[in-house]
PyMOL Python script that loads the backbone (N, CA, C, O; Angstrom):
from pymol import cmd

cmd.read_pdbstr("""\
ATOM      1  N   UNK A   1      60.780  26.725 -22.740  1.00  0.00           N
ATOM      2  CA  UNK A   1      60.892  25.237 -23.062  1.00  0.00           C
ATOM      3  C   UNK A   1      61.857  24.702 -22.628  1.00  0.00           C
ATOM      4  O   UNK A   1      62.971  25.090 -22.980  1.00  0.00           O
ATOM      5  N   UNK A   2      61.720  23.799 -21.862  1.00  0.00           N
ATOM      6  CA  UNK A   2      62.674  22.436 -21.280  1.00  0.00           C
ATOM      7  C   UNK A   2      63.369  21.980 -22.779  1.00  0.00           C
ATOM      8  O   UNK A   2      62.820  22.045 -23.879  1.00  0.00           O
ATOM      9  N   UNK A   3      64.856  21.462 -22.447  1.00  0.00           N
ATOM     10  CA  UNK A   3      65.455  21.137 -23.560  1.00  0.00           C
ATOM     11  C   UNK A   3      65.167  19.682 -23.195  1.00  0.00           C
ATOM     12  O   UNK A   3      64.823  19.410 -22.045  1.00  0.00           O
ATOM     13  N   UNK A   4      65.295  18.731 -24.134  1.00  0.00           N
ATOM     14  CA  UNK A   4      65.575  17.385 -23.924  1.00  0.00           C
ATOM     15  C   UNK A   4      66.188  16.430 -24.993  1.00  0.00           C
ATOM     16  O   UNK A   4      66.147  16.581 -26.214  1.00  0.00           O
ATOM     17  N   UNK A   5      66.758  15.427 -24.295  1.00  0.00           N
ATOM     18  CA  UNK A   5      67.709  14.523 -25.199  1.00  0.00           C
ATOM     19  C   UNK A   5      66.725  12.914 -24.963  1.00  0.00           C
ATOM     20  O   UNK A   5      66.238  12.461 -23.927  1.00  0.00           O
ATOM     21  N   UNK A   6      66.713  12.402 -26.269  1.00  0.00           N
ATOM     22  CA  UNK A   6      66.329  11.001 -26.112  1.00  0.00           C
ATOM     23  C   UNK A   6      64.969  11.034 -26.178  1.00  0.00           C
ATOM     24  O   UNK A   6      64.383   9.960 -26.037  1.00  0.00           O
ATOM     25  N   UNK A   7      64.229  12.192 -26.393  1.00  0.00           N
ATOM     26  CA  UNK A   7      62.597  12.651 -26.362  1.00  0.00           C
ATOM     27  C   UNK A   7      62.172  13.016 -27.834  1.00  0.00           C
ATOM     28  O   UNK A   7      62.678  14.014 -28.347  1.00  0.00           O
ATOM     29  N   UNK A   8      61.569  12.508 -28.303  1.00  0.00           N
ATOM     30  CA  UNK A   8      61.091  13.663 -29.874  1.00  0.00           C
ATOM     31  C   UNK A   8      59.399  14.036 -29.207  1.00  0.00           C
ATOM     32  O   UNK A   8      58.725  13.329 -28.457  1.00  0.00           O
ATOM     33  N   UNK A   9      59.020  15.553 -29.871  1.00  0.00           N
ATOM     34  CA  UNK A   9      57.542  15.584 -29.797  1.00  0.00           C
ATOM     35  C   UNK A   9      57.514  16.137 -30.648  1.00  0.00           C
ATOM     36  O   UNK A   9      58.425  16.186 -31.475  1.00  0.00           O
ATOM     37  N   UNK A  10      55.844  17.064 -30.744  1.00  0.00           N
ATOM     38  CA  UNK A  10      55.495  18.072 -31.515  1.00  0.00           C
ATOM     39  C   UNK A  10      54.918  19.347 -30.566  1.00  0.00           C
ATOM     40  O   UNK A  10      54.343  19.341 -29.477  1.00  0.00           O
ATOM     41  N   UNK A  11      55.376  20.574 -31.573  1.00  0.00           N
ATOM     42  CA  UNK A  11      54.937  21.285 -30.756  1.00  0.00           C
ATOM     43  C   UNK A  11      53.890  22.444 -31.335  1.00  0.00           C
ATOM     44  O   UNK A  11      54.168  22.751 -32.494  1.00  0.00           O
ATOM     45  N   UNK A  12      53.056  22.962 -30.932  1.00  0.00           N
ATOM     46  CA  UNK A  12      52.077  24.056 -31.937  1.00  0.00           C
ATOM     47  C   UNK A  12      52.236  25.399 -31.091  1.00  0.00           C
ATOM     48  O   UNK A  12      51.412  25.729 -30.239  1.00  0.00           O
ATOM     49  N   UNK A  13      53.274  26.077 -31.378  1.00  0.00           N
ATOM     50  CA  UNK A  13      53.222  27.102 -30.361  1.00  0.00           C
ATOM     51  C   UNK A  13      52.127  28.088 -30.434  1.00  0.00           C
ATOM     52  O   UNK A  13      52.191  29.033 -29.648  1.00  0.00           O
ATOM     53  N   UNK A  14      50.972  28.009 -31.383  1.00  0.00           N
ATOM     54  CA  UNK A  14      49.806  29.021 -31.309  1.00  0.00           C
ATOM     55  C   UNK A  14      48.760  28.360 -30.735  1.00  0.00           C
ATOM     56  O   UNK A  14      47.652  28.898 -30.732  1.00  0.00           O
ATOM     57  N   UNK A  15      48.959  27.068 -30.152  1.00  0.00           N
ATOM     58  CA  UNK A  15      47.854  26.236 -29.344  1.00  0.00           C
ATOM     59  C   UNK A  15      47.491  27.078 -28.015  1.00  0.00           C
ATOM     60  O   UNK A  15      48.119  27.934 -27.392  1.00  0.00           O
ATOM     61  N   UNK A  16      46.268  26.508 -27.841  1.00  0.00           N
ATOM     62  CA  UNK A  16      46.307  26.850 -26.298  1.00  0.00           C
ATOM     63  C   UNK A  16      47.015  26.239 -25.177  1.00  0.00           C
ATOM     64  O   UNK A  16      47.149  25.022 -25.311  1.00  0.00           O
ATOM     65  N   UNK A  17      47.639  26.871 -23.819  1.00  0.00           N
ATOM     66  CA  UNK A  17      48.235  26.246 -23.073  1.00  0.00           C
ATOM     67  C   UNK A  17      47.758  24.741 -22.805  1.00  0.00           C
ATOM     68  O   UNK A  17      46.619  24.406 -23.130  1.00  0.00           O
ATOM     69  N   UNK A  18      48.640  23.843 -22.211  1.00  0.00           N
ATOM     70  CA  UNK A  18      48.074  22.812 -22.273  1.00  0.00           C
ATOM     71  C   UNK A  18      47.673  21.684 -23.169  1.00  0.00           C
ATOM     72  O   UNK A  18      47.391  20.511 -22.923  1.00  0.00           O
ATOM     73  N   UNK A  19      47.737  22.478 -24.445  1.00  0.00           N
ATOM     74  CA  UNK A  19      47.909  21.721 -25.975  1.00  0.00           C
ATOM     75  C   UNK A  19      48.959  21.842 -26.542  1.00  0.00           C
ATOM     76  O   UNK A  19      49.091  20.992 -27.423  1.00  0.00           O
ATOM     77  N   UNK A  20      49.940  22.643 -26.427  1.00  0.00           N
ATOM     78  CA  UNK A  20      50.827  22.710 -27.197  1.00  0.00           C
ATOM     79  C   UNK A  20      51.882  21.697 -27.889  1.00  0.00           C
ATOM     80  O   UNK A  20      52.375  21.792 -29.013  1.00  0.00           O
ATOM     81  N   UNK A  21      52.127  20.539 -26.747  1.00  0.00           N
ATOM     82  CA  UNK A  21      52.954  19.415 -26.690  1.00  0.00           C
ATOM     83  C   UNK A  21      52.202  18.430 -26.868  1.00  0.00           C
ATOM     84  O   UNK A  21      51.321  18.068 -26.088  1.00  0.00           O
ATOM     85  N   UNK A  22      52.571  17.781 -28.194  1.00  0.00           N
ATOM     86  CA  UNK A  22      51.661  16.371 -28.743  1.00  0.00           C
ATOM     87  C   UNK A  22      52.700  15.316 -28.977  1.00  0.00           C
ATOM     88  O   UNK A  22      53.841  15.441 -28.532  1.00  0.00           O
ATOM     89  N   UNK A  23      52.267  14.156 -29.756  1.00  0.00           N
ATOM     90  CA  UNK A  23      53.500  13.315 -29.807  1.00  0.00           C
ATOM     91  C   UNK A  23      54.580  12.940 -28.850  1.00  0.00           C
ATOM     92  O   UNK A  23      55.671  13.019 -29.415  1.00  0.00           O
ATOM     93  N   UNK A  24      54.624  12.765 -28.275  1.00  0.00           N
ATOM     94  CA  UNK A  24      55.749  12.625 -27.398  1.00  0.00           C
ATOM     95  C   UNK A  24      56.185  11.019 -27.628  1.00  0.00           C
ATOM     96  O   UNK A  24      55.407  10.078 -27.477  1.00  0.00           O
ATOM     97  N   UNK A  25      57.386  10.923 -27.967  1.00  0.00           N
ATOM     98  CA  UNK A  25      58.363   9.649 -28.294  1.00  0.00           C
ATOM     99  C   UNK A  25      59.584   9.417 -27.653  1.00  0.00           C
ATOM    100  O   UNK A  25      60.467  10.274 -27.617  1.00  0.00           O
ATOM    101  N   UNK A  26      59.705   8.123 -27.060  1.00  0.00           N
ATOM    102  CA  UNK A  26      61.198   7.531 -26.966  1.00  0.00           C
ATOM    103  C   UNK A  26      61.271   7.019 -27.421  1.00  0.00           C
ATOM    104  O   UNK A  26      60.417   6.150 -27.598  1.00  0.00           O
ATOM    105  N   UNK A  27      62.754   7.119 -28.243  1.00  0.00           N
ATOM    106  CA  UNK A  27      63.147   6.163 -28.785  1.00  0.00           C
ATOM    107  C   UNK A  27      62.326   5.624 -30.157  1.00  0.00           C
ATOM    108  O   UNK A  27      62.516   4.530 -30.687  1.00  0.00           O
ATOM    109  N   UNK A  28      61.470   6.543 -30.558  1.00  0.00           N
ATOM    110  CA  UNK A  28      60.448   6.566 -32.064  1.00  0.00           C
ATOM    111  C   UNK A  28      59.427   5.588 -31.504  1.00  0.00           C
ATOM    112  O   UNK A  28      58.861   4.811 -32.274  1.00  0.00           O
ATOM    113  N   UNK A  29      59.205   5.588 -30.410  1.00  0.00           N
ATOM    114  CA  UNK A  29      57.985   4.706 -29.850  1.00  0.00           C
ATOM    115  C   UNK A  29      57.306   5.737 -29.037  1.00  0.00           C
ATOM    116  O   UNK A  29      57.961   6.374 -28.212  1.00  0.00           O
ATOM    117  N   UNK A  30      56.060   5.947 -29.202  1.00  0.00           N
ATOM    118  CA  UNK A  30      55.155   6.596 -28.304  1.00  0.00           C
ATOM    119  C   UNK A  30      55.028   6.347 -26.982  1.00  0.00           C
ATOM    120  O   UNK A  30      54.704   5.267 -26.490  1.00  0.00           O
ATOM    121  N   UNK A  31      55.376   7.704 -26.201  1.00  0.00           N
ATOM    122  CA  UNK A  31      55.097   7.575 -24.708  1.00  0.00           C
ATOM    123  C   UNK A  31      53.921   6.584 -24.471  1.00  0.00           C
ATOM    124  O   UNK A  31      52.995   6.546 -25.282  1.00  0.00           O
ATOM    125  N   UNK A  32      53.940   5.902 -23.539  1.00  0.00           N
ATOM    126  CA  UNK A  32      52.659   5.213 -22.709  1.00  0.00           C
ATOM    127  C   UNK A  32      52.116   5.988 -21.664  1.00  0.00           C
ATOM    128  O   UNK A  32      52.899   6.470 -20.846  1.00  0.00           O
ATOM    129  N   UNK A  33      50.990   6.174 -21.564  1.00  0.00           N
ATOM    130  CA  UNK A  33      50.485   7.141 -20.397  1.00  0.00           C
ATOM    131  C   UNK A  33      50.431   6.544 -19.260  1.00  0.00           C
ATOM    132  O   UNK A  33      50.342   7.079 -18.154  1.00  0.00           O
ATOM    133  N   UNK A  34      50.504   4.984 -19.609  1.00  0.00           N
ATOM    134  CA  UNK A  34      50.259   4.268 -17.981  1.00  0.00           C
ATOM    135  C   UNK A  34      51.733   3.668 -17.461  1.00  0.00           C
ATOM    136  O   UNK A  34      51.878   2.993 -16.442  1.00  0.00           O
ATOM    137  N   UNK A  35      52.698   4.027 -18.302  1.00  0.00           N
ATOM    138  CA  UNK A  35      53.947   3.613 -17.903  1.00  0.00           C
ATOM    139  C   UNK A  35      54.822   4.346 -17.167  1.00  0.00           C
ATOM    140  O   UNK A  35      54.491   5.528 -17.266  1.00  0.00           O
ATOM    141  N   UNK A  36      55.859   4.205 -16.419  1.00  0.00           N
ATOM    142  CA  UNK A  36      56.941   5.170 -15.477  1.00  0.00           C
ATOM    143  C   UNK A  36      58.178   4.890 -16.094  1.00  0.00           C
ATOM    144  O   UNK A  36      58.681   3.832 -16.472  1.00  0.00           O
ATOM    145  N   UNK A  37      58.852   6.953 -16.135  1.00  0.00           N
ATOM    146  CA  UNK A  37      59.880   6.743 -16.929  1.00  0.00           C
ATOM    147  C   UNK A  37      60.874   7.242 -15.947  1.00  0.00           C
ATOM    148  O   UNK A  37      60.470   7.639 -14.854  1.00  0.00           O
ATOM    149  N   UNK A  38      62.118   7.256 -16.234  1.00  0.00           N
ATOM    150  CA  UNK A  38      63.136   7.810 -15.188  1.00  0.00           C
ATOM    151  C   UNK A  38      63.734   9.084 -15.957  1.00  0.00           C
ATOM    152  O   UNK A  38      64.157   8.872 -17.093  1.00  0.00           O
ATOM    153  N   UNK A  39      63.799  10.181 -15.527  1.00  0.00           N
ATOM    154  CA  UNK A  39      64.358  11.260 -15.868  1.00  0.00           C
ATOM    155  C   UNK A  39      65.262  11.743 -15.160  1.00  0.00           C
ATOM    156  O   UNK A  39      65.471  11.347 -14.013  1.00  0.00           O
ATOM    157  N   UNK A  40      65.993  12.752 -15.784  1.00  0.00           N
ATOM    158  CA  UNK A  40      67.139  13.550 -15.442  1.00  0.00           C
ATOM    159  C   UNK A  40      66.828  14.938 -15.641  1.00  0.00           C
ATOM    160  O   UNK A  40      66.136  15.221 -16.619  1.00  0.00           O
ATOM    161  N   UNK A  41      67.275  15.966 -14.778  1.00  0.00           N
ATOM    162  CA  UNK A  41      67.279  17.350 -15.228  1.00  0.00           C
ATOM    163  C   UNK A  41      68.477  17.774 -14.374  1.00  0.00           C
ATOM    164  O   UNK A  41      69.036  16.967 -13.632  1.00  0.00           O
ATOM    165  N   UNK A  42      68.928  19.255 -14.504  1.00  0.00           N
ATOM    166  CA  UNK A  42      69.588  19.891 -14.050  1.00  0.00           C
ATOM    167  C   UNK A  42      69.188  20.773 -12.985  1.00  0.00           C
ATOM    168  O   UNK A  42      69.960  21.337 -12.209  1.00  0.00           O
ATOM    169  N   UNK A  43      67.887  20.858 -12.998  1.00  0.00           N
ATOM    170  CA  UNK A  43      67.115  21.569 -11.934  1.00  0.00           C
ATOM    171  C   UNK A  43      65.807  21.416 -11.802  1.00  0.00           C
ATOM    172  O   UNK A  43      65.116  21.417 -12.820  1.00  0.00           O
ATOM    173  N   UNK A  44      65.334  21.287 -10.780  1.00  0.00           N
ATOM    174  CA  UNK A  44      63.821  20.437 -10.354  1.00  0.00           C
ATOM    175  C   UNK A  44      62.809  21.734 -10.844  1.00  0.00           C
ATOM    176  O   UNK A  44      63.034  22.943 -10.895  1.00  0.00           O
ATOM    177  N   UNK A  45      61.419  20.812 -11.228  1.00  0.00           N
ATOM    178  CA  UNK A  45      60.842  21.817 -12.077  1.00  0.00           C
ATOM    179  C   UNK A  45      59.782  22.280 -10.844  1.00  0.00           C
ATOM    180  O   UNK A  45      59.193  23.356 -10.947  1.00  0.00           O
ATOM    181  N   UNK A  46      59.540  21.254  -9.471  1.00  0.00           N
ATOM    182  CA  UNK A  46      58.778  21.461  -8.558  1.00  0.00           C
ATOM    183  C   UNK A  46      59.361  21.584  -7.409  1.00  0.00           C
ATOM    184  O   UNK A  46      60.559  21.776  -7.198  1.00  0.00           O
ATOM    185  N   UNK A  47      58.281  21.443  -6.461  1.00  0.00           N
ATOM    186  CA  UNK A  47      59.049  22.144  -5.020  1.00  0.00           C
ATOM    187  C   UNK A  47      59.160  20.659  -4.344  1.00  0.00           C
ATOM    188  O   UNK A  47      58.467  19.716  -4.723  1.00  0.00           O
ATOM    189  N   UNK A  48      60.049  20.584  -3.374  1.00  0.00           N
ATOM    190  CA  UNK A  48      59.987  19.305  -2.481  1.00  0.00           C
ATOM    191  C   UNK A  48      60.759  18.366  -3.482  1.00  0.00           C
ATOM    192  O   UNK A  48      60.621  17.238  -3.010  1.00  0.00           O
ATOM    193  N   UNK A  49      61.292  18.309  -4.307  1.00  0.00           N
ATOM    194  CA  UNK A  49      62.339  17.012  -5.225  1.00  0.00           C
ATOM    195  C   UNK A  49      63.580  17.012  -4.634  1.00  0.00           C
ATOM    196  O   UNK A  49      64.455  17.857  -4.825  1.00  0.00           O
ATOM    197  N   UNK A  50      63.633  16.217  -4.038  1.00  0.00           N
ATOM    198  CA  UNK A  50      64.994  15.265  -3.786  1.00  0.00           C
ATOM    199  C   UNK A  50      65.834  14.254  -4.559  1.00  0.00           C
ATOM    200  O   UNK A  50      65.537  13.802  -5.665  1.00  0.00           O
ATOM    201  N   UNK A  51      66.932  13.949  -3.837  1.00  0.00           N
ATOM    202  CA  UNK A  51      67.664  12.875  -4.746  1.00  0.00           C
ATOM    203  C   UNK A  51      69.022  13.628  -5.138  1.00  0.00           C
ATOM    204  O   UNK A  51      69.300  14.796  -4.866  1.00  0.00           O
ATOM    205  N   UNK A  52      69.817  12.689  -5.848  1.00  0.00           N
ATOM    206  CA  UNK A  52      71.534  12.853  -5.851  1.00  0.00           C
ATOM    207  C   UNK A  52      71.475  14.284  -7.273  1.00  0.00           C
ATOM    208  O   UNK A  52      70.907  14.253  -8.365  1.00  0.00           O
ATOM    209  N   UNK A  53      72.322  15.401  -6.625  1.00  0.00           N
ATOM    210  CA  UNK A  53      72.407  16.133  -8.084  1.00  0.00           C
ATOM    211  C   UNK A  53      72.609  15.417  -9.276  1.00  0.00           C
ATOM    212  O   UNK A  53      73.140  14.312  -9.169  1.00  0.00           O
ATOM    213  N   UNK A  54      72.299  15.816 -10.366  1.00  0.00           N
ATOM    214  CA  UNK A  54      72.543  15.430 -11.747  1.00  0.00           C
ATOM    215  C   UNK A  54      73.565  15.485 -12.020  1.00  0.00           C
ATOM    216  O   UNK A  54      73.965  14.502 -12.643  1.00  0.00           O
ATOM    217  N   UNK A  55      74.571  16.580 -11.755  1.00  0.00           N
ATOM    218  CA  UNK A  55      75.916  16.705 -12.163  1.00  0.00           C
ATOM    219  C   UNK A  55      77.033  15.519 -11.402  1.00  0.00           C
ATOM    220  O   UNK A  55      78.185  15.244 -11.736  1.00  0.00           O
ATOM    221  N   UNK A  56      76.256  15.003 -10.351  1.00  0.00           N
ATOM    222  CA  UNK A  56      77.135  13.853  -9.644  1.00  0.00           C
ATOM    223  C   UNK A  56      76.774  12.465 -10.258  1.00  0.00           C
ATOM    224  O   UNK A  56      77.379  11.452  -9.904  1.00  0.00           O
ATOM    225  N   UNK A  57      76.024  12.446 -10.955  1.00  0.00           N
ATOM    226  CA  UNK A  57      75.440  11.103 -11.369  1.00  0.00           C
ATOM    227  C   UNK A  57      76.063  11.040 -12.986  1.00  0.00           C
ATOM    228  O   UNK A  57      76.530   9.977 -13.397  1.00  0.00           O
ATOM    229  N   UNK A  58      76.034  12.092 -13.738  1.00  0.00           N
ATOM    230  CA  UNK A  58      76.566  12.125 -14.936  1.00  0.00           C
ATOM    231  C   UNK A  58      78.358  12.085 -14.599  1.00  0.00           C
ATOM    232  O   UNK A  58      79.008  11.251 -15.229  1.00  0.00           O
ATOM    233  N   UNK A  59      78.989  12.871 -13.745  1.00  0.00           N
ATOM    234  CA  UNK A  59      80.469  12.633 -13.525  1.00  0.00           C
ATOM    235  C   UNK A  59      80.297  11.244 -13.230  1.00  0.00           C
ATOM    236  O   UNK A  59      80.669  10.492 -14.131  1.00  0.00           O
ATOM    237  N   UNK A  60      79.844  10.724 -12.230  1.00  0.00           N
ATOM    238  CA  UNK A  60      79.811   8.910 -12.090  1.00  0.00           C
ATOM    239  C   UNK A  60      80.171   8.296 -13.524  1.00  0.00           C
ATOM    240  O   UNK A  60      81.158   7.684 -13.932  1.00  0.00           O
ATOM    241  N   UNK A  61      79.088   8.667 -14.067  1.00  0.00           N
ATOM    242  CA  UNK A  61      78.729   7.872 -15.564  1.00  0.00           C
ATOM    243  C   UNK A  61      79.908   8.008 -16.625  1.00  0.00           C
ATOM    244  O   UNK A  61      80.475   7.146 -17.295  1.00  0.00           O
ATOM    245  N   UNK A  62      80.028   8.952 -16.573  1.00  0.00           N
ATOM    246  CA  UNK A  62      81.172   9.501 -17.672  1.00  0.00           C
ATOM    247  C   UNK A  62      82.864   8.800 -17.522  1.00  0.00           C
ATOM    248  O   UNK A  62      83.720   8.372 -18.296  1.00  0.00           O
ATOM    249  N   UNK A  63      82.750   8.940 -16.459  1.00  0.00           N
ATOM    250  CA  UNK A  63      83.916   8.400 -15.552  1.00  0.00           C
ATOM    251  C   UNK A  63      84.254   6.761 -15.678  1.00  0.00           C
ATOM    252  O   UNK A  63      85.367   6.244 -15.771  1.00  0.00           O
ATOM    253  N   UNK A  64      82.816   6.049 -15.651  1.00  0.00           N
ATOM    254  CA  UNK A  64      83.053   4.612 -15.891  1.00  0.00           C
ATOM    255  C   UNK A  64      82.863   4.551 -17.289  1.00  0.00           C
ATOM    256  O   UNK A  64      83.481   3.593 -17.754  1.00  0.00           O
ATOM    257  N   UNK A  65      82.073   5.385 -18.379  1.00  0.00           N
ATOM    258  CA  UNK A  65      82.028   4.650 -19.867  1.00  0.00           C
ATOM    259  C   UNK A  65      83.486   5.112 -20.520  1.00  0.00           C
ATOM    260  O   UNK A  65      83.872   4.490 -21.510  1.00  0.00           O
ATOM    261  N   UNK A  66      84.304   6.189 -19.988  1.00  0.00           N
ATOM    262  CA  UNK A  66      85.251   6.705 -20.787  1.00  0.00           C
ATOM    263  C   UNK A  66      84.972   7.603 -21.869  1.00  0.00           C
ATOM    264  O   UNK A  66      85.327   8.776 -21.991  1.00  0.00           O
ATOM    265  N   UNK A  67      84.167   6.763 -22.773  1.00  0.00           N
ATOM    266  CA  UNK A  67      83.758   7.566 -24.337  1.00  0.00           C
ATOM    267  C   UNK A  67      82.413   7.400 -24.529  1.00  0.00           C
ATOM    268  O   UNK A  67      81.837   6.318 -24.418  1.00  0.00           O
ATOM    269  N   UNK A  68      81.803   8.626 -24.863  1.00  0.00           N
ATOM    270  CA  UNK A  68      80.182   8.698 -25.386  1.00  0.00           C
ATOM    271  C   UNK A  68      79.916   8.992 -26.636  1.00  0.00           C
ATOM    272  O   UNK A  68      80.201  10.099 -27.094  1.00  0.00           O
ATOM    273  N   UNK A  69      79.379   8.112 -27.301  1.00  0.00           N
ATOM    274  CA  UNK A  69      79.374   8.656 -28.848  1.00  0.00           C
ATOM    275  C   UNK A  69      78.342   9.897 -28.975  1.00  0.00           C
ATOM    276  O   UNK A  69      77.318  10.007 -28.301  1.00  0.00           O
ATOM    277  N   UNK A  70      78.764  10.755 -29.897  1.00  0.00           N
ATOM    278  CA  UNK A  70      77.608  11.759 -30.156  1.00  0.00           C
ATOM    279  C   UNK A  70      76.170  11.176 -30.027  1.00  0.00           C
ATOM    280  O   UNK A  70      75.820  10.068 -30.434  1.00  0.00           O
ATOM    281  N   UNK A  71      75.172  12.362 -29.216  1.00  0.00           N
ATOM    282  CA  UNK A  71      73.627  11.925 -29.816  1.00  0.00           C
ATOM    283  C   UNK A  71      73.376  12.759 -31.176  1.00  0.00           C
ATOM    284  O   UNK A  71      74.355  13.400 -31.559  1.00  0.00           O
ATOM    285  N   UNK A  72      72.365  12.831 -31.854  1.00  0.00           N
ATOM    286  CA  UNK A  72      71.852  13.167 -32.277  1.00  0.00           C
ATOM    287  C   UNK A  72      70.851  14.458 -32.242  1.00  0.00           C
ATOM    288  O   UNK A  72      69.682  14.131 -32.036  1.00  0.00           O
ATOM    289  N   UNK A  73      71.015  15.481 -32.360  1.00  0.00           N
ATOM    290  CA  UNK A  73      70.472  16.638 -32.147  1.00  0.00           C
ATOM    291  C   UNK A  73      68.598  16.546 -32.291  1.00  0.00           C
ATOM    292  O   UNK A  73      68.044  16.391 -33.378  1.00  0.00           O
ATOM    293  N   UNK A  74      68.044  16.644 -31.311  1.00  0.00           N
ATOM    294  CA  UNK A  74      66.749  16.545 -31.489  1.00  0.00           C
ATOM    295  C   UNK A  74      65.967  17.870 -31.424  1.00  0.00           C
ATOM    296  O   UNK A  74      66.214  18.666 -30.518  1.00  0.00           O
ATOM    297  N   UNK A  75      64.790  18.199 -32.596  1.00  0.00           N
ATOM    298  CA  UNK A  75      63.921  19.294 -32.509  1.00  0.00           C
ATOM    299  C   UNK A  75      62.374  18.966 -32.947  1.00  0.00           C
ATOM    300  O   UNK A  75      62.016  18.377 -33.966  1.00  0.00           O
ATOM    301  N   UNK A  76      61.503  19.540 -31.834  1.00  0.00           N
ATOM    302  CA  UNK A  76      60.474  19.344 -32.268  1.00  0.00           C
ATOM    303  C   UNK A  76      60.121  19.399 -33.817  1.00  0.00           C
ATOM    304  O   UNK A  76      60.707  19.911 -34.770  1.00  0.00           O
ATOM    305  N   UNK A  77      58.944  18.682 -33.704  1.00  0.00           N
ATOM    306  CA  UNK A  77      58.287  19.062 -35.340  1.00  0.00           C
ATOM    307  C   UNK A  77      57.228  20.263 -34.757  1.00  0.00           C
ATOM    308  O   UNK A  77      56.467  20.169 -33.795  1.00  0.00           O
ATOM    309  N   UNK A  78      57.416  21.298 -35.567  1.00  0.00           N
ATOM    310  CA  UNK A  78      56.686  22.620 -35.445  1.00  0.00           C
ATOM    311  C   UNK A  78      55.104  21.959 -36.186  1.00  0.00           C
ATOM    312  O   UNK A  78      54.965  21.122 -37.078  1.00  0.00           O
ATOM    313  N   UNK A  79      54.138  22.680 -35.446  1.00  0.00           N
ATOM    314  CA  UNK A  79      52.921  22.588 -36.182  1.00  0.00           C
ATOM    315  C   UNK A  79      52.388  24.021 -36.237  1.00  0.00           C
ATOM    316  O   UNK A  79      52.415  24.509 -35.107  1.00  0.00           O
ATOM    317  N   UNK A  80      51.983  24.739 -37.024  1.00  0.00           N
ATOM    318  CA  UNK A  80      51.112  26.151 -37.469  1.00  0.00           C
ATOM    319  C   UNK A  80      52.232  27.274 -37.621  1.00  0.00           C
ATOM    320  O   UNK A  80      51.900  28.444 -37.428  1.00  0.00           O
ATOM    321  N   UNK A  81      53.633  26.943 -37.984  1.00  0.00           N
ATOM    322  CA  UNK A  81      54.524  27.677 -37.948  1.00  0.00           C
ATOM    323  C   UNK A  81      55.131  27.911 -39.287  1.00  0.00           C
ATOM    324  O   UNK A  81      56.343  28.049 -39.449  1.00  0.00           O
ATOM    325  N   UNK A  82      54.289  27.949 -40.196  1.00  0.00           N
ATOM    326  CA  UNK A  82      54.798  27.618 -41.451  1.00  0.00           C
ATOM    327  C   UNK A  82      55.592  28.826 -41.872  1.00  0.00           C
ATOM    328  O   UNK A  82      54.912  29.817 -41.605  1.00  0.00           O
ATOM    329  N   UNK A  83      56.624  29.134 -42.361  1.00  0.00           N
ATOM    330  CA  UNK A  83      57.274  30.290 -43.002  1.00  0.00           C
ATOM    331  C   UNK A  83      57.796  30.921 -41.788  1.00  0.00           C
ATOM    332  O   UNK A  83      58.097  32.102 -41.966  1.00  0.00           O
ATOM    333  N   UNK A  84      57.990  30.470 -40.599  1.00  0.00           N
ATOM    334  CA  UNK A  84      58.692  31.431 -39.521  1.00  0.00           C
ATOM    335  C   UNK A  84      60.184  31.494 -39.718  1.00  0.00           C
ATOM    336  O   UNK A  84      60.790  30.423 -39.679  1.00  0.00           O
ATOM    337  N   UNK A  85      60.845  32.588 -39.921  1.00  0.00           N
ATOM    338  CA  UNK A  85      61.877  32.855 -40.123  1.00  0.00           C
ATOM    339  C   UNK A  85      63.016  32.463 -38.783  1.00  0.00           C
ATOM    340  O   UNK A  85      64.187  32.095 -38.882  1.00  0.00           O
ATOM    341  N   UNK A  86      62.232  32.682 -37.602  1.00  0.00           N
ATOM    342  CA  UNK A  86      63.061  32.659 -36.563  1.00  0.00           C
ATOM    343  C   UNK A  86      63.030  31.172 -36.226  1.00  0.00           C
ATOM    344  O   UNK A  86      63.366  30.822 -35.094  1.00  0.00           O
ATOM    345  N   UNK A  87      62.671  30.324 -37.085  1.00  0.00           N
ATOM    346  CA  UNK A  87      63.219  28.635 -36.619  1.00  0.00           C
ATOM    347  C   UNK A  87      63.701  28.160 -37.528  1.00  0.00           C
ATOM    348  O   UNK A  87      63.503  26.952 -37.658  1.00  0.00           O
ATOM    349  N   UNK A  88      64.517  28.840 -38.535  1.00  0.00           N
ATOM    350  CA  UNK A  88      65.522  28.628 -39.275  1.00  0.00           C
ATOM    351  C   UNK A  88      66.794  28.572 -38.820  1.00  0.00           C
ATOM    352  O   UNK A  88      67.721  28.361 -39.602  1.00  0.00           O
TER     353      UNK A  88
END
""", "prot")
cmd.dss("prot")
cmd.show_as("cartoon", "prot")
cmd.util.cbc("prot")
cmd.orient("prot")
């Protein structure tokens, strides 16, 4: 599972592949299927991905803003895993 920040979602580990993630939200608002979103990652998940390495983007941003407030940890809302000790 890829870790994310700024995105919330529900996760049903027991569901069939392709149906495990639902209720994707950005800043509490549902993701819009027709809208384009910018994302950044440490490693591409597909072939042929180009662009500036994320560590260069982040270091430039941190130098510019100097201080970054802490982000609230995001954790998916789990579905169908009641009383699973591995999730506590």
